[in-house]
MOPAC internal coordinates of N, CA, C and O (Angstrom, degrees):
PM7 1SCF
backbone

  N    0.0000 0     0.00 0     0.00 0    0    0    0
  C    1.4500 1     0.00 0     0.00 0    1    0    0
  C    1.5302 1   107.91 1     0.00 0    2    1    0
  O    1.2310 1   121.47 1   -39.03 1    3    2    1
  N    1.2657 1   114.79 1   140.97 1    3    2    1
  C    1.4642 1   121.81 1  -179.87 1    5    3    2
  C    1.5296 1   108.51 1   -74.32 1    6    5    3
  O    1.2310 1   119.73 1   -40.32 1    7    6    5
  N    1.3396 1   118.12 1   139.68 1    7    6    5
  C    1.4742 1   120.42 1  -178.51 1    9    7    6
  C    1.5256 1   113.31 1   -58.73 1   10    9    7
  O    1.2310 1   119.61 1   149.73 1   11   10    9
  N    1.3210 1   118.35 1   -30.27 1   11   10    9
  C    1.4746 1   120.76 1   179.64 1   13   11   10
  C    1.5285 1   111.34 1   -67.14 1   14   13   11
  O    1.2310 1   120.76 1   146.45 1   15   14   13
  N    1.3397 1   116.16 1   -33.55 1   15   14   13
  C    1.4618 1   119.09 1   179.60 1   17   15   14
  C    1.5269 1   110.77 1   -62.24 1   18   17   15
  O    1.2310 1   120.56 1   140.22 1   19   18   17
  N    1.3178 1   116.53 1   -39.78 1   19   18   17
  C    1.4580 1   120.83 1   178.20 1   21   19   18
  C    1.5167 1   111.83 1   -65.06 1   22   21   19
  O    1.2310 1   120.03 1   140.71 1   23   22   21
  N    1.3257 1   117.55 1   -39.29 1   23   22   21
  C    1.4665 1   121.12 1   178.62 1   25   23   22
  C    1.5258 1   111.29 1   -67.63 1   26   25   23
  O    1.2310 1   120.74 1   137.60 1   27   26   25
  N    1.3327 1   116.20 1   -42.40 1   27   26   25
  C    1.4677 1   120.44 1   178.34 1   29   27   26
  C    1.5214 1   109.65 1   -63.12 1   30   29   27
  O    1.2310 1   120.90 1   136.24 1   31   30   29
  N    1.3336 1   115.89 1   -43.76 1   31   30   29
  C    1.4666 1   120.24 1   179.06 1   33   31   30
  C    1.5296 1   110.43 1   -59.65 1   34   33   31
  O    1.2310 1   120.10 1   131.15 1   35   34   33
  N    1.3103 1   117.41 1   -48.85 1   35   34   33
  C    1.4643 1   121.25 1  -178.36 1   37   35   34
  C    1.5306 1   111.38 1   -62.64 1   38   37   35
  O    1.2310 1   120.58 1   139.69 1   39   38   37
  N    1.3336 1   116.51 1   -40.31 1   39   38   37
  C    1.4740 1   120.11 1   179.06 1   41   39   38
  C    1.5266 1   110.52 1   -63.96 1   42   41   39
  O    1.2310 1   120.87 1   133.80 1   43   42   41
  N    1.3202 1   115.93 1   -46.20 1   43   42   41
  C    1.4767 1   119.53 1   179.18 1   45   43   42
  C    1.5231 1   111.06 1   -66.12 1   46   45   43
  O    1.2310 1   120.55 1   142.48 1   47   46   45
  N    1.3184 1   116.55 1   -37.52 1   47   46   45
  C    1.4654 1   120.29 1   178.07 1   49   47   46
  C    1.5261 1   109.79 1   -62.74 1   50   49   47
  O    1.2310 1   120.46 1   135.36 1   51   50   49
  N    1.3238 1   116.73 1   -44.64 1   51   50   49
  C    1.4626 1   121.77 1   179.32 1   53   51   50
  C    1.5339 1   110.10 1   -61.39 1   54   53   51
  O    1.2310 1   120.30 1   135.54 1   55   54   53
  N    1.3386 1   117.03 1   -44.46 1   55   54   53
  C    1.4707 1   120.99 1   178.29 1   57   55   54
  C    1.5251 1   110.93 1   -62.79 1   58   57   55
  O    1.2310 1   120.74 1   138.40 1   59   58   57
  N    1.3272 1   116.19 1   -41.60 1   59   58   57
  C    1.4672 1   120.33 1   179.78 1   61   59   58
  C    1.5225 1   111.35 1   -64.57 1   62   61   59
  O    1.2310 1   120.38 1   137.76 1   63   62   61
  N    1.3266 1   116.88 1   -42.24 1   63   62   61
  C    1.4635 1   120.14 1   178.79 1   65   63   62
  C    1.5228 1   111.44 1   -64.49 1   66   65   63
  O    1.2310 1   120.39 1   140.98 1   67   66   65
  N    1.3347 1   116.87 1   -39.02 1   67   66   65
  C    1.4634 1   120.32 1   177.28 1   69   67   66
  C    1.5258 1   110.18 1   -65.06 1   70   69   67
  O    1.2310 1   120.84 1   136.77 1   71   70   69
  N    1.3340 1   116.00 1   -43.23 1   71   70   69
  C    1.4632 1   120.19 1   178.41 1   73   71   70
  C    1.5268 1   110.67 1   -61.40 1   74   73   71
  O    1.2310 1   120.38 1   138.74 1   75   74   73
  N    1.3220 1   116.88 1   -41.26 1   75   74   73
  C    1.4664 1   120.46 1   178.63 1   77   75   74
  C    1.5310 1   110.96 1   -64.72 1   78   77   75
  O    1.2310 1   120.05 1   139.90 1   79   78   77
  N    1.3176 1   117.51 1   -40.10 1   79   78   77
  C    1.4708 1   121.02 1   178.79 1   81   79   78
  C    1.5248 1   110.51 1   -66.00 1   82   81   79
  O    1.2310 1   120.41 1   137.42 1   83   82   81
  N    1.3294 1   116.81 1   -42.58 1   83   82   81
  C    1.4687 1   120.47 1   177.82 1   85   83   82
  C    1.5268 1   110.63 1   -62.63 1   86   85   83
  O    1.2310 1   121.21 1   137.67 1   87   86   85
  N    1.3235 1   115.29 1   -42.33 1   87   86   85
  C    1.4661 1   120.07 1   179.59 1   89   87   86
  C    1.5247 1   110.64 1   -63.16 1   90   89   87
  O    1.2310 1   120.30 1   137.88 1   91   90   89
  N    1.3186 1   117.03 1   -42.12 1   91   90   89
  C    1.4688 1   120.88 1   178.61 1   93   91   90
  C    1.5280 1   110.83 1   -63.58 1   94   93   91
  O    1.2310 1   120.44 1   140.70 1   95   94   93
  N    1.3171 1   116.76 1   -39.30 1   95   94   93
  C    1.4621 1   120.92 1   178.18 1   97   95   94
  C    1.5259 1   110.65 1   -63.45 1   98   97   95
  O    1.2310 1   120.66 1   135.32 1   99   98   97
  N    1.3276 1   116.35 1   -44.68 1   99   98   97
  C    1.4712 1   119.84 1   178.67 1  101   99   98
  C    1.5216 1   111.14 1   -65.54 1  102  101   99
  O    1.2310 1   120.42 1   142.78 1  103  102  101
  N    1.3399 1   116.81 1   -37.22 1  103  102  101
  C    1.4609 1   120.34 1   178.40 1  105  103  102
  C    1.5283 1   110.18 1   -63.50 1  106  105  103
  O    1.2310 1   120.28 1   139.61 1  107  106  105
  N    1.3220 1   117.07 1   -40.39 1  107  106  105
  C    1.4666 1   120.98 1   178.24 1  109  107  106
  C    1.5285 1   110.71 1   -63.77 1  110  109  107
  O    1.2310 1   120.39 1   139.45 1  111  110  109
  N    1.3303 1   116.86 1   -40.55 1  111  110  109
  C    1.4710 1   120.48 1   177.48 1  113  111  110
  C    1.5254 1   110.46 1   -64.33 1  114  113  111
  O    1.2310 1   120.71 1   137.94 1  115  114  113
  N    1.3186 1   116.26 1   -42.06 1  115  114  113
  C    1.4662 1   120.49 1   179.13 1  117  115  114
  C    1.5212 1   110.18 1   -63.56 1  118  117  115
  O    1.2310 1   120.29 1   138.23 1  119  118  117
  N    1.3413 1   117.05 1   -41.77 1  119  118  117
  C    1.4679 1   120.38 1   177.50 1  121  119  118
  C    1.5239 1   111.12 1   -59.76 1  122  121  119
  O    1.2310 1   120.58 1   139.09 1  123  122  121
  N    1.3219 1   116.50 1   -40.91 1  123  122  121
  C    1.4679 1   120.79 1   179.29 1  125  123  122
  C    1.5291 1   110.81 1   -64.34 1  126  125  123
  O    1.2310 1   120.55 1   135.18 1  127  126  125
  N    1.3254 1   116.56 1   -44.82 1  127  126  125
  C    1.4656 1   121.00 1   178.82 1  129  127  126
  C    1.5285 1   109.99 1   -63.45 1  130  129  127
  O    1.2310 1   120.34 1   137.80 1  131  130  129
  N    1.3205 1   116.95 1   -42.20 1  131  130  129
  C    1.4682 1   120.45 1   178.95 1  133  131  130
  C    1.5272 1   110.91 1   -62.21 1  134  133  131
  O    1.2310 1   120.42 1   142.83 1  135  134  133
  N    1.3172 1   116.80 1   -37.17 1  135  134  133
  C    1.4604 1   120.72 1   178.05 1  137  135  134
  C    1.5265 1   110.86 1   -63.85 1  138  137  135
  O    1.2310 1   120.57 1   136.46 1  139  138  137
  N    1.3224 1   116.52 1   -43.54 1  139  138  137
  C    1.4685 1   120.96 1   178.24 1  141  139  138
  C    1.5280 1   109.90 1   -63.71 1  142  141  139
  O    1.2310 1   120.35 1   135.96 1  143  142  141
  N    1.3226 1   116.93 1   -44.04 1  143  142  141
  C    1.4661 1   121.06 1  -179.52 1  145  143  142
  C    1.5236 1   110.27 1   -62.90 1  146  145  143
  O    1.2310 1   120.23 1   136.71 1  147  146  145
  N    1.3255 1   117.16 1   -43.29 1  147  146  145
  C    1.4629 1   120.98 1   179.35 1  149  147  146
  C    1.5258 1   110.83 1   -61.82 1  150  149  147
  O    1.2310 1   120.62 1   138.76 1  151  150  149
  N    1.3188 1   116.42 1   -41.24 1  151  150  149
  C    1.4627 1   120.75 1   178.13 1  153  151  150
  C    1.5274 1   110.94 1   -63.13 1  154  153  151
  O    1.2310 1   120.48 1   134.35 1  155  154  153
  N    1.3299 1   116.69 1   -45.65 1  155  154  153
  C    1.4669 1   120.80 1   179.41 1  157  155  154
  C    1.5225 1   110.71 1   -63.02 1  158  157  155
  O    1.2310 1   120.20 1   140.28 1  159  158  157
  N    1.3380 1   117.23 1   -39.72 1  159  158  157
  C    1.4632 1   120.38 1   178.49 1  161  159  158
  C    1.5251 1   110.93 1   -62.25 1  162  161  159
  O    1.2310 1   120.31 1   141.26 1  163  162  161
  N    1.3216 1   117.01 1   -38.74 1  163  162  161
  C    1.4662 1   120.50 1   177.39 1  165  163  162
  C    1.5256 1   110.55 1   -63.54 1  166  165  163
  O    1.2310 1   120.80 1   136.45 1  167  166  165
  N    1.3264 1   116.08 1   -43.55 1  167  166  165
  C    1.4673 1   120.10 1   177.93 1  169  167  166
  C    1.5285 1   110.65 1   -62.09 1  170  169  167
  O    1.2310 1   120.59 1   135.41 1  171  170  169
  N    1.3210 1   116.49 1   -44.59 1  171  170  169
  C    1.4665 1   120.36 1  -179.40 1  173  171  170
  C    1.5228 1   111.16 1   -64.50 1  174  173  171
  O    1.2310 1   120.17 1   143.04 1  175  174  173
  N    1.3275 1   117.28 1   -36.96 1  175  174  173
  C    1.4573 1   120.26 1   178.63 1  177  175  174
  C    1.5262 1   110.34 1   -65.64 1  178  177  175
  O    1.2310 1   120.54 1   138.99 1  179  178  177
  N    1.3284 1   116.58 1   -41.01 1  179  178  177
  C    1.4688 1   120.11 1   177.11 1  181  179  178
  C    1.5282 1   110.25 1   -63.94 1  182  181  179
  O    1.2310 1   120.19 1   138.09 1  183  182  181
  N    1.3287 1   117.24 1   -41.91 1  183  182  181
  C    1.4671 1   121.16 1   177.44 1  185  183  182
  C    1.5284 1   111.14 1   -62.91 1  186  185  183
  O    1.2310 1   120.63 1   140.33 1  187  186  185
  N    1.3401 1   116.40 1   -39.67 1  187  186  185
  C    1.4659 1   120.65 1   179.46 1  189  187  186
  C    1.5263 1   110.42 1   -62.66 1  190  189  187
  O    1.2310 1   120.54 1   136.35 1  191  190  189
  N    1.3313 1   116.58 1   -43.65 1  191  190  189
  C    1.4680 1   120.61 1   179.23 1  193  191  190
  C    1.5280 1   110.63 1   -64.12 1  194  193  191
  O    1.2310 1   120.67 1   137.51 1  195  194  193
  N    1.3240 1   116.33 1   -42.49 1  195  194  193
  C    1.4671 1   120.62 1   178.83 1  197  195  194
  C    1.5279 1   110.53 1   -62.38 1  198  197  195
  O    1.2310 1   120.42 1   137.69 1  199  198  197
  N    1.3215 1   116.80 1   -42.31 1  199  198  197
  C    1.4618 1   121.14 1   178.89 1  201  199  198
  C    1.5254 1   110.93 1   -63.52 1  202  201  199
  O    1.2310 1   120.02 1   138.13 1  203  202  201
  N    1.3284 1   117.57 1   -41.87 1  203  202  201
  C    1.4652 1   121.02 1   179.18 1  205  203  202
  C    1.5270 1   110.43 1   -62.09 1  206  205  203
  O    1.2310 1   120.29 1   138.43 1  207  206  205
  N    1.3397 1   117.05 1   -41.57 1  207  206  205
  C    1.4656 1   120.67 1   177.63 1  209  207  206
  C    1.5255 1   110.48 1   -64.22 1  210  209  207
  O    1.2310 1   120.46 1   137.20 1  211  210  209
  N    1.3280 1   116.72 1   -42.80 1  211  210  209
  C    1.4613 1   121.34 1   179.09 1  213  211  210
  C    1.5254 1   110.24 1   -61.74 1  214  213  211
  O    1.2310 1   120.32 1   134.51 1  215  214  213
  N    1.3303 1   116.99 1   -45.49 1  215  214  213
  C    1.4609 1   120.47 1  -178.55 1  217  215  214
  C    1.5260 1   111.30 1   -64.74 1  218  217  215
  O    1.2310 1   120.15 1   141.28 1  219  218  217
  N    1.3317 1   117.33 1   -38.72 1  219  218  217
  C    1.4610 1   120.65 1   177.93 1  221  219  218
  C    1.5266 1   110.10 1   -64.55 1  222  221  219
  O    1.2310 1   120.57 1   136.26 1  223  222  221
  N    1.3233 1   116.52 1   -43.74 1  223  222  221
  C    1.4735 1   120.66 1   179.15 1  225  223  222
  C    1.5261 1   110.81 1   -65.25 1  226  225  223
  O    1.2310 1   120.20 1   139.05 1  227  226  225
  N    1.3346 1   117.23 1   -40.95 1  227  226  225
  C    1.4591 1   121.18 1   178.29 1  229  227  226
  C    1.5254 1   110.80 1   -61.92 1  230  229  227
  O    1.2310 1   120.50 1   136.24 1  231  230  229
  N    1.3180 1   116.65 1   -43.76 1  231  230  229
  C    1.4670 1   120.35 1   179.31 1  233  231  230
  C    1.5284 1   110.56 1   -63.13 1  234  233  231
  O    1.2310 1   120.72 1   138.94 1  235  234  233
  N    1.3289 1   116.24 1   -41.06 1  235  234  233
  C    1.4599 1   120.28 1   178.04 1  237  235  234
  C    1.5289 1   110.64 1   -61.85 1  238  237  235
  O    1.2310 1   120.23 1   134.94 1  239  238  237
  N    1.3191 1   117.17 1   -45.06 1  239  238  237
  C    1.4659 1   120.85 1  -179.81 1  241  239  238
  C    1.5276 1   111.75 1   -66.46 1  242  241  239
  O    1.2310 1   120.20 1   142.08 1  243  242  241
  N    1.3262 1   117.22 1   -37.92 1  243  242  241
  C    1.4620 1   119.98 1   177.81 1  245  243  242
  C    1.5253 1   111.04 1   -65.44 1  246  245  243
  O    1.2310 1   120.40 1   142.90 1  247  246  245
  N    1.3231 1   116.85 1   -37.10 1  247  246  245
  C    1.4660 1   120.26 1   177.11 1  249  247  246
  C    1.5236 1   110.53 1   -65.73 1  250  249  247
  O    1.2310 1   120.75 1   136.07 1  251  250  249
  N    1.3353 1   116.18 1   -43.93 1  251  250  249
  C    1.4628 1   119.70 1   178.68 1  253  251  250
  C    1.5259 1   110.90 1   -63.62 1  254  253  251
  O    1.2310 1   120.56 1   141.50 1  255  254  253
  N    1.3401 1   116.54 1   -38.50 1  255  254  253
  C    1.4613 1   120.71 1   178.41 1  257  255  254
  C    1.5248 1   110.47 1   -62.10 1  258  257  255
  O    1.2310 1   120.47 1   136.59 1  259  258  257
  N    1.3303 1   116.71 1   -43.41 1  259  258  257
  C    1.4663 1   120.31 1   179.87 1  261  259  258
  C    1.5235 1   110.77 1   -62.49 1  262  261  259
  O    1.2310 1   120.35 1   138.92 1  263  262  261
  N    1.3275 1   116.93 1   -41.08 1  263  262  261
  C    1.4688 1   120.58 1   178.46 1  265  263  262
  C    1.5220 1   110.01 1   -64.29 1  266  265  263
  O    1.2310 1   120.05 1   134.88 1  267  266  265
  N    1.3273 1   117.52 1   -45.12 1  267  266  265
  C    1.4622 1   120.87 1  -179.84 1  269  267  266
  C    1.5304 1   111.64 1   -64.26 1  270  269  267
  O    1.2310 1   120.41 1   139.94 1  271  270  269
  N    1.3333 1   116.82 1   -40.06 1  271  270  269
  C    1.4635 1   119.45 1   177.75 1  273  271  270
  C    1.5270 1   111.00 1   -64.18 1  274  273  271
  O    1.2310 1   120.52 1   142.19 1  275  274  273
  N    1.3283 1   116.61 1   -37.81 1  275  274  273
  C    1.4671 1   119.89 1   177.27 1  277  275  274
  C    1.5283 1   110.09 1   -66.12 1  278  277  275
  O    1.2310 1   120.52 1   138.09 1  279  278  277
  N    1.3341 1   116.61 1   -41.91 1  279  278  277
  C    1.4656 1   120.34 1   178.29 1  281  279  278
  C    1.5296 1   110.79 1   -62.72 1  282  281  279
  O    1.2310 1   120.05 1   138.21 1  283  282  281
  N    1.3201 1   117.51 1   -41.79 1  283  282  281
  C    1.4660 1   121.21 1   177.96 1  285  283  282
  C    1.5247 1   110.01 1   -62.40 1  286  285  283
  O    1.2310 1   120.44 1   137.00 1  287  286  285
  N    1.3188 1   116.76 1   -43.00 1  287  286  285
  C    1.4671 1   120.19 1   177.80 1  289  287  286
  C    1.5167 1   111.62 1   -60.39 1  290  289  287
  O    1.2310 1   120.43 1   136.86 1  291  290  289
  N    1.3440 1   116.79 1   -43.14 1  291  290  289
  C    1.4658 1   120.70 1   177.99 1  293  291  290
  C    1.5279 1   110.81 1   -62.52 1  294  293  291
  O    1.2310 1   120.44 1   136.30 1  295  294  293
  N    1.3348 1   116.76 1   -43.70 1  295  294  293
  C    1.4637 1   120.23 1   179.65 1  297  295  294
  C    1.5258 1   111.35 1   -64.40 1  298  297  295
  O    1.2310 1   120.53 1   140.19 1  299  298  297
  N    1.3320 1   116.59 1   -39.81 1  299  298  297
  C    1.4634 1   119.43 1   178.21 1  301  299  298
  C    1.5255 1   110.72 1   -63.25 1  302  301  299
  O    1.2310 1   120.05 1   141.46 1  303  302  301
  N    1.3234 1   117.51 1   -38.54 1  303  302  301
  C    1.4728 1   120.68 1   177.98 1  305  303  302
  C    1.5180 1   110.63 1   -65.35 1  306  305  303
  O    1.2310 1   120.36 1   137.09 1  307  306  305
  N    1.3333 1   116.92 1   -42.91 1  307  306  305
  C    1.4636 1   120.71 1  -179.66 1  309  307  306
  C    1.5253 1   110.70 1   -64.90 1  310  309  307
  O    1.2310 1   120.94 1   136.26 1  311  310  309
  N    1.3396 1   115.80 1   -43.74 1  311  310  309
  C    1.4617 1   119.42 1   179.27 1  313  311  310
  C    1.5243 1   109.33 1   -64.42 1  314  313  311
  O    1.2310 1   120.37 1   137.71 1  315  314  313
  N    1.3157 1   116.90 1   -42.29 1  315  314  313
  C    1.4655 1   120.76 1   179.46 1  317  315  314
  C    1.5183 1   111.78 1   -63.63 1  318  317  315
  O    1.2310 1   120.11 1   143.07 1  319  318  317
  N    1.3297 1   117.39 1   -36.93 1  319  318  317
  C    1.4637 1   120.94 1  -179.67 1  321  319  318
  C    1.5231 1   111.20 1   -73.97 1  322  321  319
  O    1.2310 1   120.40 1   142.89 1  323  322  321
  N    1.3312 1   116.83 1   -37.11 1  323  322  321
  C    1.4599 1   118.39 1  -177.07 1  325  323  322
  C    1.5224 1   112.25 1   -86.30 1  326  325  323
  O    1.2310 1   119.49 1   156.38 1  327  326  325
  N    1.3131 1   118.59 1   -23.62 1  327  326  325
  C    1.4607 1   122.14 1   179.33 1  329  327  326
  C    1.5245 1   108.81 1  -132.53 1  330  329  327
  O    1.2310 1   119.20 1  -101.51 1  331  330  329
  N    1.3157 1   119.14 1    78.49 1  331  330  329
  C    1.4548 1   120.98 1  -176.17 1  333  331  330
  C    1.5285 1   112.85 1   -60.00 1  334  333  331
  O    1.2310 1   119.21 1   154.26 1  335  334  333
  N    1.3488 1   119.11 1   -25.74 1  335  334  333
  C    1.4605 1   119.22 1  -178.42 1  337  335  334
  C    1.5412 1   111.40 1   -72.32 1  338  337  335
  O    1.2310 1   119.38 1   162.30 1  339  338  337
  N    1.3611 1   118.79 1   -17.70 1  339  338  337
  C    1.4642 1   121.00 1   179.05 1  341  339  338
  C    1.5307 1   111.98 1   -83.50 1  342  341  339
  O    1.2310 1   120.29 1   159.39 1  343  342  341
  N    1.2876 1   117.05 1   -20.61 1  343  342  341
  C    1.4624 1   120.21 1  -175.16 1  345  343  342
  C    1.4885 1   112.67 1   -75.98 1  346  345  343
  O    1.2310 1   120.10 1   180.00 1  347  346  345

């Protein structure tokens, strides 16, 4: 084997090993970012579920309020009709 072939091989091997180390470092950074993103997504999903429950409860309470206001209006009309001096 020619001595230059050994030098070229070693140089390329060194470059390849450096490239592999850099790639591994970037992969580790990406894994860390993915972990943070996954955690945030879990938090957002929990917040979304909580918001949906809140909105359902709010809608239920607003419906009950409308029914109660209608009942109060009916009672006020009945009281006004049966006792005109109170109106």
